[in-house]
C-alpha positions in Angstrom: 6.1 -18.8 -15.0 9.7 -18.1 -15.9 12.3 -15.6 -14.7 12.7 -14.7 -18.3 9.1 -13.7 -19.2 7.6 -12.6 -15.9 8.5 -9.0 -16.5 7.5 -6.5 -19.2 8.7 -2.8 -20.1 5.4 -2.4 -21.9 3.0 0.1 -20.5 -0.6 -0.3 -19.5 -2.8 1.9 -21.6 0.0 2.6 -24.3 0.6 0.4 -27.4 4.0 1.8 -28.4 6.7 2.5 -25.8 9.2 5.3 -26.4 13.0 4.8 -26.2 14.0 7.8 -24.1 17.3 8.4 -22.1 15.4 7.2 -19.0 14.5 3.6 -18.9 10.8 2.7 -18.9 11.2 1.7 -15.2 12.8 4.9 -14.3 9.9 6.7 -15.8 7.7 4.8 -13.5 9.4 6.2 -10.6 9.1 9.8 -11.9 5.5 9.5 -12.9 4.8 8.5 -9.4 6.9 11.0 -7.5 5.4 14.0 -9.5 1.9 12.9 -9.1 -0.9 14.6 -7.1 -2.0 11.3 -5.6 1.4 10.8 -4.2 2.0 14.2 -2.9 -1.3 13.9 -1.0 0.3 11.1 1.1 2.1 13.9 3.0 -1.2 14.6 4.8 -2.3 11.1 5.5 -1.6 9.6 8.9 0.8 6.6 9.0 0.3 5.7 12.7 0.5 8.6 15.0 -1.3 12.0 14.6 1.0 14.6 13.1 2.4 16.6 16.1 3.2 20.2 16.1 6.8 19.9 17.4 8.1 16.4 17.1 8.5 15.2 13.4 7.0 11.6 12.9 6.4 9.6 9.7 3.3 10.3 7.6 2.3 8.2 4.4 4.7 10.1 2.2 7.9 9.7 4.2 6.9 6.0 5.0 6.6 5.3 1.3 9.9 7.0 0.4 11.7 4.9 2.9 10.0 1.8 1.9 11.0 2.6 -1.6 14.7 3.0 -0.5 14.6 -0.4 1.2 12.8 -1.9 -1.8 15.5 -0.5 -4.2 18.2 -2.4 -2.1 16.2 -5.6 -2.1 15.7 -5.3 -5.9 19.5 -4.7 -6.4 20.6 -7.6 -4.1 18.0 -10.1 -5.6 18.4 -8.9 -9.1 22.2 -9.4 -9.2 21.7 -13.0 -8.0 19.0 -13.8 -10.5 20.9 -12.3 -13.4 23.6 -14.9 -12.6 21.2 -17.9 -13.0 22.0 -20.1 -15.9 18.6 -19.7 -17.6 18.7 -15.9 -17.2 22.4 -15.2 -17.9 22.0 -16.6 -21.5 19.2 -14.2 -22.2 20.8 -10.7 -22.8 17.5 -8.9 -22.1 16.6 -10.8 -19.1 20.0 -10.5 -17.5 20.1 -6.9 -18.3 16.6 -6.4 -16.6 17.5 -8.2 -13.4 21.0 -6.7 -13.2 20.0 -3.0 -13.8 16.3 -2.5 -13.7 14.6 -4.9 -11.2 15.7 -2.4 -8.4 13.7 0.4 -10.3 10.6 -1.8 -10.6 10.5 -2.7 -6.8 11.3 0.9 -5.6 8.6 2.3 -7.8 6.1 -0.2 -6.7 7.0 0.6 -3.1 6.2 4.3 -3.8 2.8 3.3 -5.0 1.9 0.7 -2.3 0.0 3.1 -0.1 -1.6 5.4 -2.7 -5.0 3.6 -2.4 -5.3 4.2 1.3 -8.0 6.6 2.3 -7.8 9.4 4.9 -7.2 8.2 8.4 -5.8 4.7 7.0 -7.7 1.6 8.2 -10.4 3.8 10.1 -11.1 5.3 6.7 -11.5 1.8 5.2 -13.6 0.6 8.0 -16.0 3.8 7.9 -16.5 3.3 4.1 -17.3 -0.5 4.6 -19.5 0.1 7.7 -22.0 2.2 5.8 -22.8 -0.4 3.4 -22.7 -3.1 6.1 -25.4 -1.2 7.8 -27.6 -1.5 4.8 -27.7 -5.2 4.4 -31.1 -5.5 5.8 -32.3 -2.8 3.5 -33.6 -5.2 0.6 -34.3 -2.4 -1.8 -30.7 -0.9 -1.3 -29.1 -4.2 -1.4 -30.9 -5.2 -4.6 -29.1 -2.4 -6.5 -25.8 -4.3 -6.7 -24.8 -7.7 -7.7 -23.2 -10.2 -5.3 -19.7 -9.4 -6.4 -20.4 -5.6 -6.4 -21.8 -5.8 -2.9 -18.7 -7.9 -1.8 -16.5 -4.9 -2.8 -18.6 -2.3 -1.1 -18.9 -4.0 2.2 -15.2 -4.5 2.5 -13.5 -1.5 0.9 -9.9 -2.4 0.3 -7.0 0.1 -0.1 -4.9 -2.2 -2.1 -7.6 -2.5 -4.8 -7.9 1.1 -4.7 -4.2 1.5 -5.5 -4.6 -0.4 -8.7 -7.7 1.6 -9.6 -5.9 5.0 -9.1 -2.9 3.9 -11.1 -4.8 2.6 -14.1 -8.1 4.5 -14.3 -8.7 7.1 -16.9 -10.4 9.9 -15.0 -12.3 12.5 -16.7 -10.0 14.9 -18.8 -7.0 12.5 -18.3 -5.2 10.2 -20.6 -6.3 6.6 -21.0 -4.3 4.1 -19.0 -4.0 6.2 -15.9 -0.4 6.6 -14.8 0.5 4.3 -17.7 3.0 2.3 -15.6 4.9 -0.7 -16.8 3.3 -4.0 -16.3 6.1 -5.0 -14.1 5.5 -2.4 -11.7 1.8 -2.9 -11.6 2.4 -6.6 -11.0 4.6 -5.9 -8.1 1.8 -4.1 -6.2 -0.8 -6.9 -6.6 -0.2 -8.1 -3.1 -3.8 -9.9 -3.1 -4.3 -11.1 -6.6 -8.0 -12.1 -6.2 -11.4 -10.5 -6.2 -13.4 -9.7 -3.1 -15.5 -12.9 -3.4 -12.2 -14.9 -3.4 -10.8 -13.2 -0.3 -11.0 -15.5 2.8 -9.8 -13.1 5.4 -7.4 -14.2 8.2 -8.4 -17.7 7.9 -7.1 -18.2 4.3 -3.6 -18.0 2.8 -1.8 -14.7 2.9 -2.5 -13.9 -0.8 -6.2 -14.2 -0.2 -6.5 -12.6 3.1 -7.7 -9.4 1.3 -8.3 -8.6 -2.2 -6.5 -6.7 -4.9 -9.1 -5.2 -7.4 -12.6 -4.1 -7.7 -15.1 -5.5 -10.1 -14.9 -2.3 -12.1 -11.3 -3.0 -12.6 -11.3 -6.7 -13.3 -10.6 -6.3 -17.1 -7.5 -4.2 -16.0 -6.4 -6.9 -13.5 -6.9 -9.7 -16.2 -4.7 -7.8 -18.7 -1.9 -7.5 -16.2 -2.2 -11.1 -15.1 -2.1 -12.2 -18.8 0.8 -10.1 -19.6 3.0 -11.3 -16.8 1.9 -14.9 -16.9 0.6 -15.0 -13.3 -0.1 -18.6 -12.0 -4.0 -19.0 -11.9 -5.5 -20.5 -8.8 -9.2 -20.4 -9.3 -12.1 -19.2 -11.4 -15.4 -17.9 -10.2 -14.3 -16.4 -7.8 -11.2 -15.4 -9.5 -7.7 -15.9 -7.7 -4.1 -16.0 -8.7 -0.7 -16.7 -7.1 1.4 -13.7 -6.4 3.8 -12.2 -8.8 7.3 -13.0 -7.4 8.2 -9.3 -7.2 5.4 -8.7 -4.7 7.3 -10.5 -2.0 10.2 -7.9 -2.2 7.7 -4.9 -2.0 5.9 -6.6 1.0 9.3 -7.1 2.7 10.4 -3.5 2.3 7.1 -2.4 3.8 7.2 -5.0 6.6 10.9 -3.9 7.4 10.1 -0.2 7.6 7.1 -0.3 9.8 8.5 -2.9 12.2 11.6 -0.7 12.9 10.5 2.9 12.3 7.4 2.7 14.3 9.6 2.1 17.2 11.8 5.1 16.3 8.9 7.3 16.2 7.6 6.0 19.4 11.0 6.8 20.9 10.9 10.4 19.6 7.4 10.7 21.2 8.8 9.4 24.5 6.4 6.3 24.5 9.4 4.1 24.7 12.6 5.0 26.7 15.9 5.3 25.0 17.3 2.2 26.8 14.2 0.1 25.9 14.6 0.9 22.2 18.3 0.3 22.4 17.8 -3.1 24.0 15.5 -4.5 21.5 17.5 -3.3 18.6 20.6 -4.6 20.0 18.9 -8.0 20.5 17.9 -8.0 16.9 21.3 -7.2 15.7 22.8 -9.9 17.9 20.7 -12.4 15.8 23.2 -11.7 12.9 26.3 -14.0 13.3 28.1 -11.7 11.1 27.6 -8.6 13.1 30.3 -7.1 15.2 28.5 -6.3 18.4 31.8 -4.8 20.1 32.1 -2.2 17.2 28.4 -1.3 17.6 28.8 -0.8 21.4 31.8 1.5 20.7 29.7 3.5 18.2 26.9 3.9 20.8 29.3 5.2 23.3 30.5 8.0 20.9 26.7 8.9 20.4 25.6 8.8 24.0 25.1 12.4 24.2 22.4 12.4 21.5 19.7 9.8 22.3 17.9 10.3 18.8 21.1 9.8 16.9 21.9 6.7 18.8 18.6 5.2 18.1 18.9 6.3 14.3 22.1 4.5 14.1 20.6 1.3 15.5 17.6 1.7 13.2 19.8 1.9 10.2 21.7 -1.2 11.3 18.5 -3.2 11.9 17.0 -2.3 8.5 20.3 -3.2 6.8 20.2 -6.6 8.6 16.8 -7.5 7.6 17.0 -6.3 4.2 20.0 -8.6 3.6 18.3 -11.5 5.2 15.1 -11.0 3.2 17.1 -11.0 0.0 18.8 -14.2 0.9 15.6 -15.8 1.9 14.0 -14.8 -1.5 16.8 -16.3 -3.4 16.9 -19.6 -1.4 13.0 -20.0 -2.1 13.0 -18.6 -5.6 11.7 -21.7 -7.2 8.6 -21.9 -4.9 8.2 -18.2 -5.1 8.2 -18.5 -8.9 5.9 -21.4 -8.9 3.4 -19.9 -6.5 3.9 -22.5 -3.8 5.8 -20.2 -1.3 3.6 -19.6 1.8 4.0 -16.7 4.2 6.3 -13.7 3.9 9.9 -13.1 3.7 10.5 -11.5 7.1 8.5 -14.2 8.7 11.1 -16.7 7.4 14.0 -15.2 9.3 14.1 -17.9 11.9 16.9 -16.5 14.0 15.1 -13.2 14.6 11.4 -14.4 15.1 11.6 -14.1 18.9 12.7 -10.4 18.8 10.4 -9.7 15.8 7.5 -11.1 17.9 8.4 -9.0 20.8 8.6 -5.8 18.6 5.2 -6.8 17.2 3.7 -7.3 20.6 5.0 -4.0 22.0 3.9 -2.2 18.9 0.3 -3.4 19.5 0.1 -2.8 23.0 1.8 0.6 23.2 1.9 2.1 19.7 -1.1 1.1 17.8 -3.3 1.3 21.1 -1.7 4.5 22.4 -4.5 7.0 23.4 -3.5 9.5 20.6 -3.6 6.8 18.0 -7.1 5.5 19.2 -8.4 9.2 19.2 -7.4 9.8 15.7 -8.8 6.5 14.6 -12.1 7.2 16.3 -12.2 10.8 14.9 -11.3 9.5 11.4 -14.1 6.9 11.5 -16.7 9.6 12.4 -15.4 12.0 9.7 -15.2 9.5 7.0 -18.5 7.8 8.0 -20.3 11.2 7.6 -18.8 12.0 4.3 -19.7 8.5 2.9 -23.3 8.8 4.2 -24.0 12.2 2.9 -22.5 11.5 -0.7 -23.9 8.1 -1.2 -27.3 8.8 -0.2 -27.3 12.0 -2.4 -25.7 10.2 -5.4 -28.1 7.2 -5.4 -31.2 9.3 -5.6 -32.6 10.1 -9.2 -32.0 13.8 -10.0 -35.8 14.3 -9.6 -35.7 12.8 -6.1 -32.8 14.9 -4.7 -33.6 17.6 -2.2 -31.9 21.0 -2.5 -29.3 20.0 0.1 -28.5 16.6 -1.8 -28.0 18.5 -5.0 -25.6 21.0 -3.3 -23.7 18.0 -2.0 -23.3 16.6 -5.5 -22.1 19.9 -6.8 -19.0 19.6 -4.6 -17.7 16.6 -6.3 -14.8 17.6 -8.6 -15.5 17.2 -12.5 -12.9 14.4 -12.7 -14.9 12.2 -10.3 -18.3 13.1 -11.1 -20.5 10.2 -12.4 -23.1 10.1 -15.3 -26.7 9.8 -14.1 -26.9 6.9 -16.6 -24.2 4.9 -14.6 -25.1 2.0 -12.6 -25.5 2.5 -8.9 -22.2 0.6 -8.4 -20.4 2.8 -10.8 -21.7 6.0 -9.1 -20.4 4.6 -5.8 -17.1 3.9 -7.3 -16.7 7.4 -8.6 -17.5 8.6 -4.9 -14.7 6.3 -3.7 -12.4 7.9 -6.1 -13.1 11.3 -4.5 -13.4 10.3 -0.8 -10.5 7.9 -0.7 -8.4 10.4 -2.4 -8.9 13.0 0.3 -6.1 13.9 2.8 -6.8 13.8 6.5 -7.0 17.7 6.6 -9.4 18.0 3.5 -11.6 15.3 4.8 -11.8 17.0 8.2 -12.5 20.4 6.8 -15.2 19.2 4.4 -16.9 17.2 7.3 -17.0 20.4 9.6 -18.3 22.4 6.6 -21.1 19.8 5.8 -22.1 19.6 9.5 -22.0 23.3 10.2 -19.1 23.1 12.6 -17.0 25.4 10.6 -17.8 28.1 8.1 -15.6 28.1 5.1 -13.5 31.1 4.3 -13.2 32.2 0.7 
């Protein structure tokens, strides 16, 4: 893999690229920001249920903020790579890194959560759990190959993001969003199939998986175009594309810091507690002027939220700068596929504080009663929808009872399967519909199907 050939302005699903006033990478951003799939993120829970009075982050605002951090990372790293000897002598490569890498990273950050179903990880678990519960049903299990079954019992939002971005749904253009290969490569956080995924016991790039069997050809096309480093065959696995580390770092920075800010607004953490931990993080930076920070905080002491916002911004700025430095310092290993771990985990001087942030987040944010309640509710809702739709869909038309036929009729035309499709393809079409739902839509549909709420025309 080389810095001069690991990117491409060519678009998946489109042979001839245009030469508009906007660059191809700017067009990626625009296609994502105006899409329905991206807009639906505004009604998908990030961590906390969406309160009536206090504004907290949802998947859409989180993605926008990650994209902002990602743009900064892309700009910082791109400027340094453009100055490398092997890149600076190649005008196209130098131009890409200096002017366009930031757009690739920010676009990939916009798209990184688009495959997450309603209710986040609870939604993923609900989809997977239905199929796990059928493992002793020999007749049901025999409908799928080993690789297909592996997809179904461990539904993965990352793999679903690639599917959403590249699939040609009914009535839509081929190639899906027709994003550049560079942007698609930057979201492949787990470049392997479900059989190659090793869970937490394996290396990070194989702790989950990045594509469904139905999208294997798409993944292979991206891997070939970008020259990904192959790791194994049968099951298939590759090393990450270098740009993935920047997208991952932007996400890690945002959820570590911004979840704390949300918890403060919801009064889960006191102002002094959040101030203390953010100041401890900033003190890890030898270049930081802590006296000036203290003076600024004094001028903001009448507005607790503003003082925390100031420290949040400073903390994000510090972590962003350090991640860009670590990426460049380890660029050879990253390019060769031998770099282990993630960028934020390599900020040695800040690990103690970051571990404290992580521990407090798990104990008091991710296990807060409101978060647990929405996880449990989301699991029930998604489980019910999956059960109703999968059972109805896998019956032959002659076997379906009147209620099952009505359930099938609720599937929008762009997601409906052909009766001649394999059972796996039918289920994947259902995933396209169910995983794309917002929290509110899933809740309303569940209530309707269970007779809890009568729809109003």
